N, C-alpha and C positions, 0 to 999 in steps of 0.2 A: 316323102320326108321321113327321116328316121323317127322312131317313137320318142327317143330322148329329146329331140328337138321340139316335137309337138308338146310333150309334157312341160318342157321348159317354157314354151310360149304361153301355155295356159297359166303357169306360175307367174310369169311376168305380167300378164294382163290382170290376173287376180290381184297382184301387188299394186298395179295402177289403180284398180278399183278400191283399194284400201281394205281388202279382205284380210283378216288375220290368218296367219298360217295355222293349219290344223294342229291341234294339240295332240301330243302322243297319248296313246291309249294306256293310261295308268289308273290305278284305283284312287278314288277320291278319298283323301285321308279324313275329311270331315264326316263322310258316311260311316267309316269304320268307327270313329269316335262316337257318333250318334248311336250306333248299335250298342256300343259298350255302355254308354250312359243310360240307354233305355233299359238294359238289364239291371243296372244299379237302381234305377227308379222303381222298377217292379219289386225288387227286394225291399226297398225302403217302404213302399206302400204295404207290403206284408208286415213289416216291423211295426208300422204305425196303425195297422189294422184297418186300413181303409184309404180312400183317396185323400191325397194331400193337395189342398186347393192351390197353394203356391206352386207346387210342382205340376199340377194339371194345367195351370195357366201358362207356364213357360214351355211345357210340352206342346201346347196349342200354337204358341208363337213360333216354335221351331218347325212344326208341321207346315204352317202357313208360309214361312220364309223359304223353306226348302222346296215347297210346291211352286212358288213363284220363280225361284232360281231355276228349277228344272224346266219349267215351261218356257222361260226366256232362252235357255240353252237350246231347247228343241226348235224354237222359232228361228234362232240364229243359224243353226245347222241347216234347216230347211232353206232359208234365204240364201245362204252361201252355196248350197248345192244347186239351187235354181240358177244363180248367176253364173256359176262355173259351167253348167250345162249350156247356157246360152252362149257363153264365150266359145266353148268348143264347137257348138253347132254353127255359129257365125263364121268361125275360122274355116270349118270344113266346107262351107258353101262358097268359100273363096273371097270373102270380104276383105281379106288382107293376106298378102304374100308373106309367108313366114321367112323366106329367104331375105326379103327386103328388110324385115324388121330386125333380124339378127345380123345381117351383113351391112345394113344401111347402104345398099347399092342404089344408085340413082339419086334423085333429089331427096335429101333428108326431110325437107319440109313436107313433101308429098307423103313420105312414109309416116311422119308423125301425124299428118292430117288424116291419113287412112286409119291410123290407130285411134285417133280421137273420135272419128266417125263410128268405129267399131264399138268403142266404149259407150258412146251416146246411144247407139242402137240397143246395146245390151241393157242399158239402164231403162230405156223406154219399154222394151219388150218384157223385162222381168217385173217391173213395177216394185221391186224390192231393194234395189241398190240404195235408194234414198233412206231406207229404214235400217240398213246394216250398221251404220256408225252409231245410231241411237241404241240399237239392240245390243251392240258390243258394250256400250257404256252401262246400259241398264242391267245387262247380265253380270258385269263386274260388280256393280253396286248390290245386286241381289245376292251374289255369292258372299260378299262381305257381310251383308245383313244376316244371312243364314249362319255364317261362321260366328258372328256376334251372339246370336241367339243360342247356339250350341254352347258357347263359352258361358253364357248366362245360366243355362241348364246345369252345367258342371258346377258352377259356383253355388247354385241353389241346393244341389245334391250334397255338396260338402257342408253347407250350413246345416242342413237337416241331419246329416250324419253326426255332426258335432253335438246335436241336442239329443242324441240317442238315450243317454242315461235319464234325462229329464222325462222323456216320453215313456220310457220303461216304468219309471216311478208312477207316472200318471195312469198308465194302463193297469198297473198292479193295484192302484187305488180303486178302480172301477171294475176290475175283473173282466171276464169274457162271458158274454151271454149269447145263447143260441135262440133263434126265433122259434115260436111255437104257437099253439092254439089255432083257432079258426082264421084269425087275421094274419098269421104268419109274421108277427112282429115280436121283437124282443121285449121282455118285461120292462126294460128301461125306456124303450120308445113308447110303450103304452103309458107308462107313468108320466113321462115328459109331455105327451100329447094331452093327458088328462089335466096336468097342471096348467098348461097353456090355455086350454079351453075353459078352465075355471076363471082365468083372468081376462081372456079375450074370446067372447063368443064369436064363432066363425059363421058369418053370413053366407059365405060362398062355398063352405065345405072344406074338407081336408082329404088329401090323397096320400096314401102311404105305400103299401106293398106294390111293387111293379115286377112281376115274375120275368126273369130273363135279363133284367137290368144289371149291367156289370158293376154299378156303383152301390151306394148304400141302400137305395130303394129295393134292389134285388135281394139284399141281405136282411130286410126287415128292420133296418136301423135308421130309416129316414122318413120324414113326412113333409108334404108341401101344404102350407097353410094359405089358402087362397084369399087374395085381397081384391079380386075382381071376378067376373064370371069366366075368366080364362081367355087368353088371347088378346085382351085389352088392358092397357096400362092402368094400374090403380091410380086414382086421383082423389083429391079432396079428403074427406074423412077416412076413406079406405086406405089411401096412401099414408095418412097420419097414423092409422092403426098398425100398418106394417112397420112404420118407423118405431112406434112404441113397443111392438112385440120384439123387434130386433134388439132394442136397448134392454128390454127386460131379460131377454135370453143371455145377453152379455153379462148382465149383473148377476144372474142366477145360474149361469151355465156351469160353473165349477161345482156347485152344490148338486145340480140335477144330473150332471154327466153329459152335457152337450159337447160334441166334438167340433162341429163347425156350423156356421150360418151363412146363407147366401141370400142377398136381397139387393135389388136395384143395381145389378151388374157389379156387385162388390162381394167379397167374402171375408169372413172373420173366422180364422182357424186357431182354436185354442192351443193345439199341439205345437204349432210352429211359431208361437210367440204372441198371438193375438193382434188386434188392431185391424182396421178395415183396409183392404187392398183392392185395387180395381181389377176388373176382369176384361179380357178382350171381347169384342162383339161376337156373340154366338149366332146372330142372324135373325133374332125375333124377340118379341115381347116376353114370351114364356121362357125361351132359352136363356134370355138375359135376366130372368127373375124379376121382372117388373110387375108381374101379376100375382106373385106368391112369395112367401118367405120359406126357404128350404132350411130344414133343421136335421142334422145328423147327430147321432149319439154314439158314445163308446160302446 
């Protein structure tokens, strides 16, 4: 049989299976937009002199959404490839006469019956046909979700850019400090830590400098005030102490030079307008800040 007839047969059978036609190889516009926004986000964090928690949150949402979307696309492609391979193999072994299918020579009911048998065998042998329809729908939804998160990132960047003058005034008020001394902390962080420990004795200790950390810990501008032994959720009086410390920092933050606070999977960023905002699950008690209050300063 001519190659074009064989290719057409595969296409017909793929259509009967409900496989979507392969998309043309074009650049994903959302990826281009994400790269542009990522560069803008990096410039904003330079302007704001540190991580912006609202922006970090939406960046994480975008990362998770695009990861899910990419994984589903890969699964769908693999499933489609497997099914098409089985169709081609089954045809080449003679399970169905291509001339009969295209010319409908002989009993049409027998021809359709043979086609039905072929599809049934392909489904049984691949074990993936049943998943394709759901994968297609899940993939579409994941792409929409990723696009929505990218739009959200764009909106947040625009909002933060609109507050540029306010942030510049705030930064001018506190100036810029470099870490120094044996502890590698800025004078402001040392002062804020001392003020906190005068009000709230730390039963479980305080962790500050973290060499190599890309955030404020690596710059000597952040400390973690432990509310448990670490890795376990603060409870009872310890959790109440964390709540009280967070509220005290909000009340005195403008005077002390506090930039943002993280506690119980929420953040309070003074630069971006204040108020508690939820954070996505980071995967653990410590990562979600249920065992310590994180404090970053200007």
